[in-house]
C-alpha positions, 0 to 999 in steps of 0.5 A, a space after each residue: 828629752 835631753 842628752 849631752 855626750 862626748 862618746 859614741 858607738 863607732 860605725 867603722 872603728 879605727 884609732 886616733 881617739 881621745 883617751 888612748 890614741 893608740 887604741 884601735 876600736 872595732 865597729 860598735 865599740 864605745 869611744 870618744 868622738 874624734 877631734 874632742 867632739 861633743 853632741 847635745 840634743 834637746 827634743 820635744 814630742 807632741 803625741 796625740 792618741 784618740 780611741 775611735 772605738 774600744 778596739 781602734 786607736 789612731 795617733 800622730 806625733 810632731 817632734 821638735 829637735 835642737 841638736 848640735 855637734 861641735 869639735 876642733 874642726 868647727 872653723 872649717 864650717 861656714 854655717 851652723 853645724 846644728 839644727 833647730 826645727 820640727 822633724 818628720 811627722 808620724 801617724 799611727 794606727 793600732 787595732 786591739 785583737 784580744 783583751 783577756 788574759 793577754 791584750 794583743 794588738 797589731 798596728 802600723 805607722 808612717 813617717 812622712 818626710 816633712 822636716 828639713 833634710 840636710 845632706 852634708 858631712 859634718 852637719 846635723 840633720 834632724 830629718 831623714 828626707 824619706 818615708 818610713 813604714 812600721 808594722 808592730 805587734 804588741 802583747 801585754 798583761 795585767 797581773 791584778 790583784 798584784 798591781 803590776 803589768 808587763 808588755 812586749 812590742 816587736 816592730 819592723 820598719 821599712 825605710 824607703 829611698 831618699 831619691 833626692 840623694 840616692 840613699 837607701 837606708 837599711 830596714 830596721 827591727 825595733 823592740 821594747 820590753 816593759 814592766 811596771 808596778 804601783 808602789 802607791 795608788 798614785 805612784 808607778 815605777 817602770 823598767 824598760 829595755 828598748 832598741 833598734 837593730 838596723 840593716 846596712 844601707 846603700 848609697 848611689 847603688 853601692 852597699 855601705 857596710 858601715 851604714 848601720 844604725 843600732 842601739 839598746 837602752 835600759 830605761 828606769 822611770 817613775 810616773 805620778 798620777 793621774 790627777 784629774 786625768 793628768 800624769 807626770 813621768 820622769 826617767 833616764 835612758 842608759 845606752 847599753 850598746 850600739 853602732 853609729 849612735 851617740 852613747 851615754 845617758 838621756 834624761 826624759 820627762 813628760 806630761 800626759 792626759 787621758 780622758 775626754 777632750 770634747 
């Protein structure tokens, strides 16, 4: 995953930004970072999923991030504003309830605060410093003999308090709608809409209306394979709207293996 951008979806709006300094932005508007800011991010994710039975899967995700933010205020910081380290580890479980004609599954996830959390304005932190718990419902269907599929995921994320800094981030709804079609026995094209809709958080017991995380992406992609169980995927995530989030394009590539490991 790779993203470089000089734009964001604003948290509180206001003026004094690049382009037209006289323009006043509202919360959630797309705008240049203040002080000629520039955000860059590399991400690598190791995802493991194992089918314990035909209806029960368990998994884990270990992410690594190399993120940085720089602007004309860099000279006022005595340490690196970026962070390059492992982030919070996530575990998942999914139970398939029905198989035909619609595959319906429910599941859950837990994100543990295993990454290094930094709490200072102007410094990036790739970890949240608190636990998250997700509940997920997923429905999908194959349209065979037409070589196509579609699925929809809806989730609710309970975000617990970071007691070290007395910050309680708002809970979030997550959603994904995806469709794909085989244009060749070994080539599949996909289109996905995915996003997060968060509630406002609290800090030191005070509700912070601007502390809201929201984003929507449109994600076209292509997958080639499998070849001996190995597939390759490449795509781009294009931000459509958001709040308190980087704006722009994110390029994504990955390798996956499906098959027996023992």
